C-alpha positions in Angstrom: 94.4 54.6 86.4 94.5 57.6 84.1 96.8 60.5 85.2 95.0 63.5 86.8 94.3 66.4 84.5 95.9 68.8 86.9 98.9 68.1 89.2 98.2 67.0 92.7 100.5 69.7 94.0 101.5 73.2 92.9 103.4 76.0 94.6 100.2 77.9 95.1 98.4 75.1 96.7 101.3 74.4 99.1 101.6 78.0 100.1 97.9 78.3 100.7 97.9 75.2 102.9 101.1 76.3 104.8 99.6 79.8 105.5 96.4 78.2 106.8 98.5 76.1 109.1 100.6 79.0 110.4 97.4 81.1 110.9 95.8 78.4 112.9 98.7 77.1 115.0 101.7 79.4 114.6 105.1 79.3 112.9 106.3 76.4 115.1 103.6 74.1 113.6 105.0 74.5 110.0 107.0 71.4 109.0 107.2 69.4 105.8 105.9 66.4 107.6 102.8 68.2 109.0 102.2 70.0 105.7 102.4 66.8 103.7 99.8 65.3 106.0 97.5 68.3 105.6 97.9 68.0 101.8 97.6 64.2 101.8 100.9 63.7 100.0 104.3 62.3 100.7 106.8 64.6 102.4 109.5 64.3 99.6 107.0 65.5 97.0 107.0 69.0 98.6 110.7 69.3 97.7 109.8 69.2 94.0 108.4 72.7 94.6 110.5 74.1 97.5 114.0 73.0 98.1 114.0 74.0 101.8 111.6 74.9 104.6 113.1 78.4 104.6 112.2 78.8 100.9 108.7 77.7 101.7 108.4 80.1 104.6 109.6 83.0 102.4 106.9 82.2 99.9 104.3 82.0 102.7 105.3 85.3 104.1 105.5 86.9 100.7 102.0 85.8 99.9 100.8 87.9 102.8 102.7 90.9 101.4 100.8 90.2 98.1 97.5 91.0 100.0 98.7 94.6 100.6 97.0 97.1 98.2 99.6 99.2 96.3 97.2 100.7 93.8 97.3 104.1 95.6 100.9 104.5 94.3 99.9 104.1 90.7 99.3 107.8 90.1 99.7 109.4 93.6 98.8 113.1 94.3 101.4 113.9 96.9 102.6 111.5 99.6 100.4 111.8 102.6 97.2 110.2 101.4 98.9 107.3 99.5 101.0 106.6 102.6 98.0 106.6 104.9 95.9 104.3 102.6 98.8 101.9 102.2 99.5 101.8 105.9 95.9 100.8 106.6 96.0 98.1 104.0 99.4 96.8 105.3 98.1 96.6 108.8 94.9 94.8 107.7 97.0 92.2 106.0 99.1 91.7 109.1 96.1 91.7 111.4 94.6 88.8 109.2 97.9 86.8 109.6 99.5 87.9 112.9 101.6 84.8 113.2 103.8 85.8 110.3 104.6 89.2 111.7 107.9 88.2 113.4 109.3 87.0 110.1 108.1 90.1 108.2 109.7 92.3 110.9 113.1 91.0 109.7 112.8 92.9 106.4 111.9 92.1 102.8 114.9 89.8 102.0 114.5 88.6 98.4 110.7 88.3 98.5 109.2 89.8 95.3 106.0 91.2 96.9 107.9 92.7 99.8 110.4 94.3 97.6 107.7 95.6 95.3 106.0 97.2 98.4 109.3 98.8 99.5 109.9 100.2 96.0 106.4 101.7 95.8 106.6 103.5 99.1 110.1 104.8 98.5 109.3 105.9 95.0 106.2 107.8 96.1 108.2 109.7 98.8 111.0 110.5 96.4 108.6 111.6 93.6 106.9 113.9 96.1 110.1 115.7 96.8 111.5 113.9 99.9 115.3 113.5 99.8 116.3 109.9 99.3 117.8 109.7 102.8 114.6 111.0 104.4 112.5 108.7 102.3 114.5 105.7 103.5 114.0 106.7 107.1 110.3 107.4 106.7 109.8 104.0 105.0 111.6 102.4 107.9 109.6 104.3 110.5 106.3 103.3 108.8 107.4 99.6 108.8 108.3 99.8 112.5 105.0 101.4 113.4 102.8 99.1 111.3 104.5 95.8 112.3 104.7 96.9 115.9 101.0 97.6 115.9 100.3 94.1 114.6 102.6 92.1 117.0 100.0 92.0 119.7 97.0 93.6 121.3 97.5 96.2 124.0 93.9 95.9 125.2 94.0 92.1 125.4 97.1 92.2 127.6 95.2 93.3 130.7 93.6 90.8 133.1 89.8 90.9 133.2 89.8 90.5 137.0 89.0 93.9 138.5 90.5 92.8 141.8 94.0 92.8 140.3 94.0 96.6 140.1 91.9 97.5 143.2 94.5 98.0 145.8 97.8 98.9 144.1 96.8 100.5 140.7 94.3 103.2 141.4 94.5 104.7 137.9 93.7 101.3 136.3 90.3 100.9 137.8 88.6 100.1 134.5 91.5 98.2 132.9 89.6 95.0 133.3 87.2 96.2 130.7 89.8 96.8 128.0 89.8 93.2 126.6 86.1 93.4 126.0 86.7 96.3 123.6 90.0 95.0 122.1 89.3 95.5 118.4 87.9 99.0 118.8 90.8 100.1 121.1 93.5 98.6 118.9 92.2 100.0 115.7 91.6 103.5 117.1 95.0 103.5 118.6 96.5 102.6 115.2 94.6 105.4 113.6 95.6 107.9 116.3 99.3 107.0 115.8 99.1 107.0 112.0 97.6 110.5 111.9 100.0 111.8 114.5 102.9 110.4 112.5 101.8 111.9 109.2 100.9 115.2 110.9 104.3 115.3 112.4 106.1 114.7 109.1 103.9 117.4 107.4 104.6 119.9 110.1 108.4 119.3 110.2 108.7 119.2 106.5 105.9 121.2 104.9 107.8 121.3 101.6 109.8 118.1 101.3 111.6 119.4 98.2 113.3 122.1 100.2 
């Protein structure tokens, strides 16, 4: 039988399959045995591309970071609008892959896309006049806010049974309706928090350079 023109496996193909598995079933479902089954290959063949499961997981998580748009930092005019647009893109990437958020929350590690993201945000703030210490804290604050918003849904956490609230929680008389409007509530809550955060920074430090 002639050899295939393209390899049966590549790092990209493995990462795509692994991310699809994590998206569908969560981090606990990711194993070399399960992934090999999904790819119709033998388990040991995966180790030709990734030495360990942790290395594979890093690549999977970093592929999500690669979905975040950083083009607003190419020639930014100030800091507020680039930071706002980046935050929206970052949250969109996490919202598309919520099961990887717990790993992302641990920090960038040695992941190239994650480090590129951190470099772009920090560079934008420093170039706009923020002191390096403040730029570091703002970058951390933004990451806490964005990853926290993607960890779960506030609206989906309330039971849809109105009887739960009737007797003991008089101010939650319509809480059973929240889950029905989950996406709208979660997205508008993020926008409210994002604007409040940026407004607060602008008011406290109207001229970052001083």
